[in-house]
N, C-alpha and C positions, 0 to 999 in steps of 0.2 A: 682724503681724495681717493676716488676709486681708480685702481690701476687699469690702464688701457691695455687690453689683451689683443694681440696682433693675430692676423690670419695664420701665420706659421705656428704660433703658439696654440691656436685652436685646433689645428690639424694634429699637432703633437699630443695634445690632450686626448684627443679621440683614439689614436693609436695606442697610446700607453693605458688609457682608461679601459680599453677593451681587454687588455692583458690583465689588469687589476681585477676586472669583473670575471675573468676566466680563471682567477687564482693563479695566473702565470707569473705575476709580479706583485709585490707588496705596495701598498699605498705610499709608505714613506719613500720606497725606492723610486717610484714614479714621480713623486714631488721633487726629490733630489735631482732627477734627470731634467725635469722641467726647469728647475732653478738653475742648474749648472749649464746646461746646454742651450736653453731657450730663453734664459734671463727672466724667468717668471718668478714673482714673489712666491715663497714657499706656501704661505697661507692661502694665496689665491690659487695656487696649484692644487692644493688639497680640496678646496671648495669645489673647483671645476670638475676634478676627477670624481669626487663624491656625487656631485649633481648628475654627471654622466652615468654613473653606475645606477642611480635611481631611474634615469630615463631609460636605460637599457632594460631595467627590470620591471618598468611600468609602475613604479612607486612614487609617492608623493615626495617632492624635494622642497626645501624651504629657502635655500640661497639661490638668488636669481643670477644666471649667467647673461651675457649680452645677446642681443638678437641675432647677431651674425653667427655666434657659436650655436645657438638654438637651431637656426636654419641648417647649419652645416651638419650638426648631429643628426637631425631628422633626415636630411638627404642621404647621408652616409648609412644610417640604420636601414633606411628603405632599400638601399642598394645591396647592403651586406646580409640583411636578415629578412627581406621580403615584406610582404604586406602585414603578416602577423607581428613582426618586429616593429614596423612603423605604428601599428595600432597601440602596442604597449607604450611606445614612446609618446605618442600623442596623449594617451591616457594619463601618463605621468605629468605632462605639461598641463593638462586640464586640472589635475588635482593640485598643482602648483597655484593655478589661478584661483581655485577655490580657497586655498590656504591664505592667499593674499586677501581675498574677500572677507574671510573670518576675522582677520587681523585689522580690517578697516584701512588697509594700505591702498596704494594705487591699483586701479583695475587692470593695469598693463594692457592697454588697447592694442599696442603694436604686436604683443605676443598673441593676443586674441586673433588678430588679422592673419598672422602667420599660420596659426592653427587651422583657421577656416580654409586657407589654401590647401593644406595638407589633408584636410578632411572632406574636401569637395568631391562629389561623385565623379567628375571628369578626371581628377587626379587619380582617384582609387582605380578607376577603369584603366587608365593609362599605365598604371604600375602593374596591374595584373598582366596587361598585354606585354609589358617590358619583361616580366618574369618569364613568360612563355617564350618570348623571343630569345633570351639568353639561355634558356634550356636547350632550344634548337641550336644555338651556337655552340654549346658544349658538346651536343651530339655531333655536329659537324667537325669539330676539332678531333674528336675521337674516331672519326670516319676514315676510310681509306682515301689516300691522297688522290688517286686516279678517279674515284667516284665524285669526290668533291670538284675536281677539275672539270670533269665531264659536265656536271651540273652548272658550273660557272660558265662554261662555253655556250650552254643551251639557254641560260637565263636571260631574261629580258633586262637590258640596262636601265629601263625606266620602271621604278618601283610601282606597285599597286597602291591604292589608297582606300581607306574606308572612311566614311563620314559617320562619326559618332556625335557626341556633344562637342568634341573637337576633332581636328583633322590629324590623322597619324599616317606617316609612310610605313608601309610594311616592308621593312628592310630585309634583305637577303641574308640569312645567318651564315651562309657559306662565304659570302664577302668578308664579314666580320672574322670568321674563323681563319680564313686564308691570310688576312692582314695581320692578325694576332700571331699566327705561326711564322709569318715572314719576319716580324719584329723580333721574335725569339726572346721576349722578356725585356727589350730595350726600347725606350722612347725613340721614335723615328724623327724627332725634331731635335731634342737636346742630347740624344745618344747616351743617356744615363739609364741605369738599370731601374726597372719598375720599383716604385718606393716601398711596396709591400706585396704580400700574396693574399688572395681572397680567402676569407674564413671558410667559405662554403667548400672549396675544392683545392686550395693550395696553389692555384695558378697565378702567375705574376699579373698585378692589377695595372692594365692599360685600357684606355678608352679609345674606341675607333671613331675617327673624325673624317667627315667628308671635305675634301679640299674645296670643291664647289658645292655648297650646301644643296640638299635636295629641294628645299623650298625655293631655291633660286634656279632650278632646272638642272641641277647637277645629276650625274648618273650614279647609280648604286653599283659601282664596280670597284674591283681591287685597285685599279690604276687611279681611282679618284678617292681613295681612302688611305689614311695613315693611322698608326697606333701612337698614341700620346700618353705620357704621364698626366695625372690630373692637373698639375701646375701649367704645363704647356697647353693643355686643352682649354683651361679657363682663360689663359692669356690670349689665345686665338679668338675666343668668343668676346671677352670683355676687356682686354688690355689695349694699350695704345701702341700700335705696331708701326714700325718704320715704313 
């Protein structure tokens, strides 16, 4: 019987697998941590970490991981390594599909559908825009506090929009920067420290969330935004709240 892999185990595989891929941690050590701290079978842990290493490197892998794990890996690789990293990861998944085809096994239609989502022109354009936006956020964080505050006071609370293949709000990078600086590395909902630091620049990984969503008419302001750890952010969007 195939072991069911939980969301927390998937998250842990990604964080530990990145360390293995960077030669910061051995495969056996990562598998032991997954087994002891996350109750994952050692054989499953080794398989998942090895698959993630292949996905990070853009290489063919042969052991299939569940769809939730594949989605999470692709989302996180896109966030941590940008468009080039995502393209390598998608290439690895496509090689896996071809491997399955050569073996005469299932065509894995759910994986094919998932890859179509990440390969779509609208998604690629949106991720390029996101990369540019977070570059502006980093510049704002490094900027003088007075200059940032002056821009915030002069900025319109209603974000501009552009119509492409999909609709994007052009968020104010100064708002994100100010909220991240206010949070100082701690989730403003659960008050816990950020779960890890970004590979790109070593800053605490928190996500800025609008209390009243922009799509619902919320303002792009510091007062309408909070910094959240990934778990709290996903719970607000997808969880059952009291």
